[in-house]
N, CA, C and O atoms as a CHARMM CRD file, in Angstrom:
* protein
*
  272
    1    1 MET  N     15.07900 -17.23900   1.24800 PROA 1      0.00000
    2    1 MET  CA    14.47600 -15.96200   0.94900 PROA 1      0.00000
    3    1 MET  C     15.57200 -14.90000   0.89000 PROA 1      0.00000
    4    1 MET  O     16.50400 -14.90000   1.69400 PROA 1      0.00000
    5    2 ARG  N     15.44200 -14.01900  -0.05600 PROA 2      0.00000
    6    2 ARG  CA    16.41700 -12.93400  -0.21100 PROA 2      0.00000
    7    2 ARG  C     15.86000 -11.66800   0.42300 PROA 2      0.00000
    8    2 ARG  O     14.65200 -11.43500   0.43900 PROA 2      0.00000
    9    3 TYR  N     16.77800 -10.85700   0.94700 PROA 3      0.00000
   10    3 TYR  CA    16.39800  -9.63200   1.63700 PROA 3      0.00000
   11    3 TYR  C     17.09900  -8.43200   1.01300 PROA 3      0.00000
   12    3 TYR  O     18.16200  -8.55000   0.40300 PROA 3      0.00000
   13    4 LEU  N     16.46700  -7.27500   1.18500 PROA 4      0.00000
   14    4 LEU  CA    17.03900  -5.99800   0.75300 PROA 4      0.00000
   15    4 LEU  C     17.31900  -5.14500   1.98600 PROA 4      0.00000
   16    4 LEU  O     16.68000  -5.30200   3.02700 PROA 4      0.00000
   17    5 SER  N     18.27200  -4.25200   1.85100 PROA 5      0.00000
   18    5 SER  CA    18.51100  -3.25800   2.90100 PROA 5      0.00000
   19    5 SER  C     17.51800  -2.11300   2.69900 PROA 5      0.00000
   20    5 SER  O     16.76600  -2.10400   1.72400 PROA 5      0.00000
   21    6 THR  N     17.51600  -1.16900   3.60200 PROA 6      0.00000
   22    6 THR  CA    16.65500  -0.00200   3.42900 PROA 6      0.00000
   23    6 THR  C     17.06500   0.78100   2.17900 PROA 6      0.00000
   24    6 THR  O     16.22300   1.37600   1.50600 PROA 6      0.00000
   25    7 PHE  N     18.36400   0.77500   1.87800 PROA 7      0.00000
   26    7 PHE  CA    18.83200   1.47700   0.67700 PROA 7      0.00000
   27    7 PHE  C     18.33900   0.80000  -0.59000 PROA 7      0.00000
   28    7 PHE  O     17.93700   1.46800  -1.54200 PROA 7      0.00000
   29    8 GLY  N     18.37100  -0.53400  -0.60300 PROA 8      0.00000
   30    8 GLY  CA    17.89900  -1.28500  -1.77100 PROA 8      0.00000
   31    8 GLY  C     16.41000  -1.11800  -1.98300 PROA 8      0.00000
   32    8 GLY  O     15.96000  -0.93500  -3.11500 PROA 8      0.00000
   33    9 ALA  N     15.63100  -1.17900  -0.90000 PROA 9      0.00000
   34    9 ALA  CA    14.17900  -0.99700  -1.00200 PROA 9      0.00000
   35    9 ALA  C     13.85200   0.42900  -1.43900 PROA 9      0.00000
   36    9 ALA  O     12.93300   0.64300  -2.23000 PROA 9      0.00000
   37   10 ALA  N     14.59900   1.40000  -0.92600 PROA 10     0.00000
   38   10 ALA  CA    14.37300   2.80000  -1.29800 PROA 10     0.00000
   39   10 ALA  C     14.59700   3.01300  -2.78700 PROA 10     0.00000
   40   10 ALA  O     13.81900   3.70000  -3.44900 PROA 10     0.00000
   41   11 GLU  N     15.64400   2.43300  -3.29900 PROA 11     0.00000
   42   11 GLU  CA    15.94000   2.55900  -4.72800 PROA 11     0.00000
   43   11 GLU  C     14.85900   1.88300  -5.56600 PROA 11     0.00000
   44   11 GLU  O     14.43700   2.41700  -6.59200 PROA 11     0.00000
   45   12 LYS  N     14.42000   0.72300  -5.13200 PROA 12     0.00000
   46   12 LYS  CA    13.39800  -0.04400  -5.84200 PROA 12     0.00000
   47   12 LYS  C     12.06600   0.70100  -5.88000 PROA 12     0.00000
   48   12 LYS  O     11.39000   0.71300  -6.90900 PROA 12     0.00000
   49   13 TRP  N     11.68300   1.32800  -4.75300 PROA 13     0.00000
   50   13 TRP  CA    10.38900   1.98200  -4.63200 PROA 13     0.00000
   51   13 TRP  C     10.40900   3.46900  -4.96500 PROA 13     0.00000
   52   13 TRP  O      9.34900   4.08800  -5.06400 PROA 13     0.00000
   53   14 GLY  N     11.58500   4.04900  -5.14100 PROA 14     0.00000
   54   14 GLY  CA    11.67600   5.46200  -5.49400 PROA 14     0.00000
   55   14 GLY  C     11.39700   6.40600  -4.33100 PROA 14     0.00000
   56   14 GLY  O     10.86100   7.49400  -4.53800 PROA 14     0.00000
   57   15 ILE  N     11.75600   6.00200  -3.09900 PROA 15     0.00000
   58   15 ILE  CA    11.61100   6.85400  -1.92700 PROA 15     0.00000
   59   15 ILE  C     12.94800   6.87100  -1.18200 PROA 15     0.00000
   60   15 ILE  O     13.87600   6.15600  -1.56000 PROA 15     0.00000
   61   16 SER  N     13.04900   7.68000  -0.13200 PROA 16     0.00000
   62   16 SER  CA    14.31400   7.77200   0.59600 PROA 16     0.00000
   63   16 SER  C     14.50100   6.57200   1.52000 PROA 16     0.00000
   64   16 SER  O     13.52800   5.94500   1.94000 PROA 16     0.00000
   65   17 SER  N     15.74600   6.26200   1.82900 PROA 17     0.00000
   66   17 SER  CA    16.03800   5.15400   2.74100 PROA 17     0.00000
   67   17 SER  C     15.54100   5.47500   4.14900 PROA 17     0.00000
   68   17 SER  O     15.15200   4.57400   4.89300 PROA 17     0.00000
   69   18 ARG  N     15.55300   6.74900   4.51100 PROA 18     0.00000
   70   18 ARG  CA    15.02200   7.15700   5.81300 PROA 18     0.00000
   71   18 ARG  C     13.53400   6.83900   5.90800 PROA 18     0.00000
   72   18 ARG  O     13.06200   6.35500   6.93700 PROA 18     0.00000
   73   19 ARG  N     12.79700   7.11100   4.83300 PROA 19     0.00000
   74   19 ARG  CA    11.35500   6.82500   4.80100 PROA 19     0.00000
   75   19 ARG  C     11.10600   5.32600   4.92200 PROA 19     0.00000
   76   19 ARG  O     10.16600   4.91500   5.60300 PROA 19     0.00000
   77   20 VAL  N     11.91900   4.50900   4.28100 PROA 20     0.00000
   78   20 VAL  CA    11.78000   3.05800   4.37900 PROA 20     0.00000
   79   20 VAL  C     11.98700   2.63000   5.83300 PROA 20     0.00000
   80   20 VAL  O     11.25000   1.78300   6.33700 PROA 20     0.00000
   81   21 GLY  N     12.97300   3.20300   6.50400 PROA 21     0.00000
   82   21 GLY  CA    13.21700   2.89300   7.90700 PROA 21     0.00000
   83   21 GLY  C     12.02900   3.25400   8.78500 PROA 21     0.00000
   84   21 GLY  O     11.68300   2.51100   9.70300 PROA 21     0.00000
   85   22 VAL  N     11.40600   4.39300   8.50700 PROA 22     0.00000
   86   22 VAL  CA    10.23000   4.81700   9.26100 PROA 22     0.00000
   87   22 VAL  C      9.07700   3.84500   9.02600 PROA 22     0.00000
   88   22 VAL  O      8.37900   3.47000   9.96700 PROA 22     0.00000
   89   23 LEU  N      8.87700   3.43900   7.77900 PROA 23     0.00000
   90   23 LEU  CA     7.81700   2.47500   7.46600 PROA 23     0.00000
   91   23 LEU  C      8.05600   1.14900   8.18800 PROA 23     0.00000
   92   23 LEU  O      7.10900   0.52000   8.66000 PROA 23     0.00000
   93   24 CYS  N      9.29300   0.73000   8.27400 PROA 24     0.00000
   94   24 CYS  CA     9.63700  -0.49300   9.01400 PROA 24     0.00000
   95   24 CYS  C      9.32600  -0.32000  10.49400 PROA 24     0.00000
   96   24 CYS  O      8.76000  -1.22000  11.11500 PROA 24     0.00000
   97   25 SER  N      9.68200   0.80400  11.05700 PROA 25     0.00000
   98   25 SER  CA     9.43600   1.07200  12.47600 PROA 25     0.00000
   99   25 SER  C      7.95000   1.07600  12.80000 PROA 25     0.00000
  100   25 SER  O      7.54900   0.71400  13.90600 PROA 25     0.00000
  101   26 GLN  N      7.14100   1.48200  11.84400 PROA 26     0.00000
  102   26 GLN  CA     5.69400   1.53800  12.03300 PROA 26     0.00000
  103   26 GLN  C      5.01900   0.21500  11.69000 PROA 26     0.00000
  104   26 GLN  O      3.79100   0.12900  11.69100 PROA 26     0.00000
  105   27 ASN  N      5.81600  -0.82600  11.39400 PROA 27     0.00000
  106   27 ASN  CA     5.29500  -2.15500  11.02800 PROA 27     0.00000
  107   27 ASN  C      4.38800  -2.11300   9.80400 PROA 27     0.00000
  108   27 ASN  O      3.40600  -2.85200   9.73100 PROA 27     0.00000
  109   28 ARG  N      4.71100  -1.25600   8.84800 PROA 28     0.00000
  110   28 ARG  CA     3.89600  -1.13000   7.63300 PROA 28     0.00000
  111   28 ARG  C      4.45100  -1.93900   6.47500 PROA 28     0.00000
  112   28 ARG  O      3.82400  -2.01600   5.41800 PROA 28     0.00000
  113   29 ILE  N      5.62800  -2.54900   6.65900 PROA 29     0.00000
  114   29 ILE  CA     6.20300  -3.42100   5.63400 PROA 29     0.00000
  115   29 ILE  C      6.18900  -4.83700   6.18600 PROA 29     0.00000
  116   29 ILE  O      6.95800  -5.15300   7.09300 PROA 29     0.00000
  117   30 PRO  N      5.31500  -5.70300   5.64500 PROA 30     0.00000
  118   30 PRO  CA     5.23000  -7.06600   6.16800 PROA 30     0.00000
  119   30 PRO  C      6.52900  -7.83200   5.95200 PROA 30     0.00000
  120   30 PRO  O      7.10900  -7.79600   4.86700 PROA 30     0.00000
  121   31 GLY  N      6.97800  -8.52200   6.98900 PROA 31     0.00000
  122   31 GLY  CA     8.17800  -9.34400   6.90100 PROA 31     0.00000
  123   31 GLY  C      9.47100  -8.61700   7.19800 PROA 31     0.00000
  124   31 GLY  O     10.52600  -9.24800   7.25300 PROA 31     0.00000
  125   32 ALA  N      9.42300  -7.29800   7.39400 PROA 32     0.00000
  126   32 ALA  CA    10.64000  -6.54100   7.71300 PROA 32     0.00000
  127   32 ALA  C     11.11100  -6.92000   9.11100 PROA 32     0.00000
  128   32 ALA  O     10.30200  -7.06000  10.02900 PROA 32     0.00000
  129   33 GLN  N     12.41800  -7.08600   9.26900 PROA 33     0.00000
  130   33 GLN  CA    12.99200  -7.50300  10.54400 PROA 33     0.00000
  131   33 GLN  C     14.21500  -6.67100  10.86600 PROA 33     0.00000
  132   33 GLN  O     14.87600  -6.13500   9.97700 PROA 33     0.00000
  133   34 ARG  N     14.50500  -6.57300  12.15900 PROA 34     0.00000
  134   34 ARG  CA    15.73100  -5.91600  12.59900 PROA 34     0.00000
  135   34 ARG  C     16.85700  -6.93600  12.53300 PROA 34     0.00000
  136   34 ARG  O     16.69300  -8.07400  12.97400 PROA 34     0.00000
  137   35 ALA  N     17.97900  -6.54100  11.99500 PROA 35     0.00000
  138   35 ALA  CA    19.19200  -7.35900  11.98800 PROA 35     0.00000
  139   35 ALA  C     20.27400  -6.49500  12.61500 PROA 35     0.00000
  140   35 ALA  O     20.98900  -5.77600  11.91700 PROA 35     0.00000
  141   36 GLY  N     20.39000  -6.56800  13.92800 PROA 36     0.00000
  142   36 GLY  CA    21.29400  -5.67100  14.63300 PROA 36     0.00000
  143   36 GLY  C     20.69600  -4.29000  14.66700 PROA 36     0.00000
  144   36 GLY  O     19.62000  -4.09500  15.23200 PROA 36     0.00000
  145   37 SER  N     21.37100  -3.32700  14.07300 PROA 37     0.00000
  146   37 SER  CA    20.85700  -1.95800  14.03500 PROA 37     0.00000
  147   37 SER  C     20.25900  -1.60600  12.67800 PROA 37     0.00000
  148   37 SER  O     19.92300  -0.44900  12.42700 PROA 37     0.00000
  149   38 ARG  N     20.12800  -2.59400  11.80800 PROA 38     0.00000
  150   38 ARG  CA    19.61700  -2.34400  10.45300 PROA 38     0.00000
  151   38 ARG  C     18.33100  -3.11500  10.21200 PROA 38     0.00000
  152   38 ARG  O     18.02800  -4.08900  10.90200 PROA 38     0.00000
  153   39 TRP  N     17.58800  -2.66100   9.22700 PROA 39     0.00000
  154   39 TRP  CA    16.37100  -3.35300   8.81500 PROA 39     0.00000
  155   39 TRP  C     16.67600  -4.20500   7.59600 PROA 39     0.00000
  156   39 TRP  O     17.43600  -3.79800   6.71700 PROA 39     0.00000
  157   40 ILE  N     16.07900  -5.38800   7.54600 PROA 40     0.00000
  158   40 ILE  CA    16.12800  -6.21000   6.33700 PROA 40     0.00000
  159   40 ILE  C     14.69300  -6.41700   5.88300 PROA 40     0.00000
  160   40 ILE  O     13.80200  -6.69400   6.68600 PROA 40     0.00000
  161   41 ILE  N     14.48900  -6.28000   4.58800 PROA 41     0.00000
  162   41 ILE  CA    13.15700  -6.29300   4.00100 PROA 41     0.00000
  163   41 ILE  C     13.11400  -7.39000   2.94600 PROA 41     0.00000
  164   41 ILE  O     13.99800  -7.46000   2.09300 PROA 41     0.00000
  165   42 PRO  N     12.08700  -8.25700   2.99400 PROA 42     0.00000
  166   42 PRO  CA    11.98800  -9.30600   1.98200 PROA 42     0.00000
  167   42 PRO  C     11.99000  -8.70700   0.57100 PROA 42     0.00000
  168   42 PRO  O     11.37600  -7.67100   0.31600 PROA 42     0.00000
  169   43 GLU  N     12.68700  -9.37600  -0.32200 PROA 43     0.00000
  170   43 GLU  CA    12.82800  -8.87200  -1.68900 PROA 43     0.00000
  171   43 GLU  C     11.48200  -8.72300  -2.39000 PROA 43     0.00000
  172   43 GLU  O     11.32100  -7.84800  -3.24100 PROA 43     0.00000
  173   44 ASP  N     10.51400  -9.56900  -2.04200 PROA 44     0.00000
  174   44 ASP  CA     9.21200  -9.53200  -2.70500 PROA 44     0.00000
  175   44 ASP  C      8.17600  -8.67400  -1.97500 PROA 44     0.00000
  176   44 ASP  O      7.00000  -8.69600  -2.33800 PROA 44     0.00000
  177   45 ALA  N      8.59100  -7.91900  -0.95200 PROA 45     0.00000
  178   45 ALA  CA     7.66700  -7.05600  -0.20500 PROA 45     0.00000
  179   45 ALA  C      7.15900  -5.93500  -1.11200 PROA 45     0.00000
  180   45 ALA  O      7.89300  -5.39700  -1.94000 PROA 45     0.00000
  181   46 GLN  N      5.88600  -5.60300  -0.93000 PROA 46     0.00000
  182   46 GLN  CA     5.27200  -4.53400  -1.70600 PROA 46     0.00000
  183   46 GLN  C      5.41000  -3.20700  -0.96900 PROA 46     0.00000
  184   46 GLN  O      5.42200  -3.16600   0.26100 PROA 46     0.00000
  185   47 LYS  N      5.51400  -2.13200  -1.73000 PROA 47     0.00000
  186   47 LYS  CA     5.57600  -0.79400  -1.13400 PROA 47     0.00000
  187   47 LYS  C      4.23700  -0.49600  -0.47600 PROA 47     0.00000
  188   47 LYS  O      3.19500  -0.65800  -1.11200 PROA 47     0.00000
  189   48 PRO  N      4.23800  -0.06100   0.79500 PROA 48     0.00000
  190   48 PRO  CA     2.97600   0.24600   1.47300 PROA 48     0.00000
  191   48 PRO  C      2.24900   1.40900   0.80300 PROA 48     0.00000
  192   48 PRO  O      2.86200   2.28800   0.19600 PROA 48     0.00000
  193   49 ALA  N      0.93800   1.38600   0.93100 PROA 49     0.00000
  194   49 ALA  CA     0.13000   2.47000   0.37000 PROA 49     0.00000
  195   49 ALA  C      0.42900   3.76100   1.11700 PROA 49     0.00000
  196   49 ALA  O      0.80100   3.74200   2.29000 PROA 49     0.00000
  197   50 ASP  N      0.26400   4.86900   0.43300 PROA 50     0.00000
  198   50 ASP  CA     0.47800   6.18800   1.01800 PROA 50     0.00000
  199   50 ASP  C     -0.65500   6.48000   1.98900 PROA 50     0.00000
  200   50 ASP  O     -1.82000   6.45900   1.59100 PROA 50     0.00000
  201   51 ALA  N     -0.34400   6.75100   3.24900 PROA 51     0.00000
  202   51 ALA  CA    -1.36000   6.96000   4.28200 PROA 51     0.00000
  203   51 ALA  C     -1.63400   8.43500   4.55200 PROA 51     0.00000
  204   51 ALA  O     -2.29100   8.77400   5.53600 PROA 51     0.00000
  205   52 ARG  N     -1.13600   9.30800   3.68900 PROA 52     0.00000
  206   52 ARG  CA    -1.40100  10.73100   3.89900 PROA 52     0.00000
  207   52 ARG  C     -2.85500  11.04900   3.56100 PROA 52     0.00000
  208   52 ARG  O     -3.57700  10.19900   3.03800 PROA 52     0.00000
  209   53 ILE  N     -3.27500  12.25500   3.85600 PROA 53     0.00000
  210   53 ILE  CA    -4.65500  12.68000   3.63100 PROA 53     0.00000
  211   53 ILE  C     -4.98200  12.56400   2.14400 PROA 53     0.00000
  212   53 ILE  O     -4.25100  13.07400   1.29500 PROA 53     0.00000
  213   54 LYS  N     -6.08600  11.89200   1.84100 PROA 54     0.00000
  214   54 LYS  CA    -6.48200  11.69600   0.44600 PROA 54     0.00000
  215   54 LYS  C     -7.51700  12.71400  -0.01500 PROA 54     0.00000
  216   54 LYS  O     -7.50800  13.12400  -1.17500 PROA 54     0.00000
  217   55 ASN  N     -8.41500  13.12900   0.89000 PROA 55     0.00000
  218   55 ASN  CA    -9.39200  14.13200   0.48200 PROA 55     0.00000
  219   55 ASN  C     -8.84000  15.52400   0.76600 PROA 55     0.00000
  220   55 ASN  O     -7.85500  15.65800   1.49300 PROA 55     0.00000
  221   56 GLY  N     -9.43600  16.52300   0.22500 PROA 56     0.00000
  222   56 GLY  CA    -8.93500  17.87800   0.40300 PROA 56     0.00000
  223   56 GLY  C     -9.55000  18.60700   1.57500 PROA 56     0.00000
  224   56 GLY  O     -9.33200  19.80900   1.73100 PROA 56     0.00000
  225   57 LYS  N    -10.32800  17.90100   2.42100 PROA 57     0.00000
  226   57 LYS  CA   -11.04000  18.56200   3.50800 PROA 57     0.00000
  227   57 LYS  C    -10.09700  19.31200   4.44100 PROA 57     0.00000
  228   57 LYS  O    -10.34300  20.47800   4.75000 PROA 57     0.00000
  229   58 TYR  N     -9.02900  18.67100   4.89300 PROA 58     0.00000
  230   58 TYR  CA    -8.08300  19.30100   5.80100 PROA 58     0.00000
  231   58 TYR  C     -7.42300  20.50700   5.13100 PROA 58     0.00000
  232   58 TYR  O     -7.28400  21.56300   5.74700 PROA 58     0.00000
  233   59 ILE  N     -7.02800  20.35200   3.89900 PROA 59     0.00000
  234   59 ILE  CA    -6.34800  21.42400   3.16900 PROA 59     0.00000
  235   59 ILE  C     -7.29900  22.61500   2.99100 PROA 59     0.00000
  236   59 ILE  O     -6.89100  23.76700   3.14000 PROA 59     0.00000
  237   60 LYS  N     -8.57200  22.33000   2.67100 PROA 60     0.00000
  238   60 LYS  CA    -9.55500  23.39900   2.49400 PROA 60     0.00000
  239   60 LYS  C     -9.79100  24.15000   3.80400 PROA 60     0.00000
  240   60 LYS  O     -9.88800  25.37700   3.81100 PROA 60     0.00000
  241   61 MET  N     -9.88300  23.41700   4.90300 PROA 61     0.00000
  242   61 MET  CA   -10.10700  24.04900   6.20900 PROA 61     0.00000
  243   61 MET  C     -8.96100  24.98200   6.54900 PROA 61     0.00000
  244   61 MET  O     -9.20500  26.08600   7.03500 PROA 61     0.00000
  245   62 LYS  N     -7.70700  24.57600   6.31000 PROA 62     0.00000
  246   62 LYS  CA    -6.54900  25.40800   6.60600 PROA 62     0.00000
  247   62 LYS  C     -6.56800  26.67300   5.75700 PROA 62     0.00000
  248   62 LYS  O     -6.23200  27.75200   6.24700 PROA 62     0.00000
  249   63 ALA  N     -6.95900  26.55100   4.48400 PROA 63     0.00000
  250   63 ALA  CA    -6.99700  27.70700   3.58700 PROA 63     0.00000
  251   63 ALA  C     -8.07000  28.71000   4.04200 PROA 63     0.00000
  252   63 ALA  O     -7.84800  29.91900   3.98000 PROA 63     0.00000
  253   64 GLU  N     -9.22200  28.21800   4.49600 PROA 64     0.00000
  254   64 GLU  CA   -10.28800  29.08800   4.94600 PROA 64     0.00000
  255   64 GLU  C     -9.90900  29.83000   6.23300 PROA 64     0.00000
  256   64 GLU  O    -10.26600  30.99500   6.40700 PROA 64     0.00000
  257   65 GLU  N     -9.19300  29.16100   7.12200 PROA 65     0.00000
  258   65 GLU  CA    -8.77000  29.78900   8.36700 PROA 65     0.00000
  259   65 GLU  C     -7.75100  30.89200   8.11600 PROA 65     0.00000
  260   65 GLU  O     -7.75200  31.91300   8.80400 PROA 65     0.00000
  261   66 GLY  N     -6.89800  30.69000   7.14600 PROA 66     0.00000
  262   66 GLY  CA    -5.83000  31.63600   6.86200 PROA 66     0.00000
  263   66 GLY  C     -6.29900  32.87300   6.12600 PROA 66     0.00000
  264   66 GLY  O     -5.61000  33.89300   6.11700 PROA 66     0.00000
  265   67 GLY  N     -7.47200  32.78900   5.50400 PROA 67     0.00000
  266   67 GLY  CA    -8.01600  33.94600   4.80400 PROA 67     0.00000
  267   67 GLY  C     -7.40400  34.16200   3.43000 PROA 67     0.00000
  268   67 GLY  O     -7.61000  35.21100   2.81800 PROA 67     0.00000
  269   68 THR  N     -6.65000  33.17700   2.93600 PROA 68     0.00000
  270   68 THR  CA    -6.06300  33.33100   1.59600 PROA 68     0.00000
  271   68 THR  C     -6.78500  32.52200   0.58400 PROA 68     0.00000
  272   68 THR  O     -6.42100  32.53600  -0.59200 PROA 68     0.00000
């Protein structure tokens, strides 16, 4: 099996290498492993889905509280 570094996965997925490291730390990339102080990610691993807020409820509530 071939592995990518966080930099290689970041380039492949179009996100920062820091973000890839965070996703690895949160166990959101299946098969990612620590190799010393670095993460190695299987070459065929899929980019995890975006877990940020999908509906606008939170955003609407903040706008209403602010009065703008």
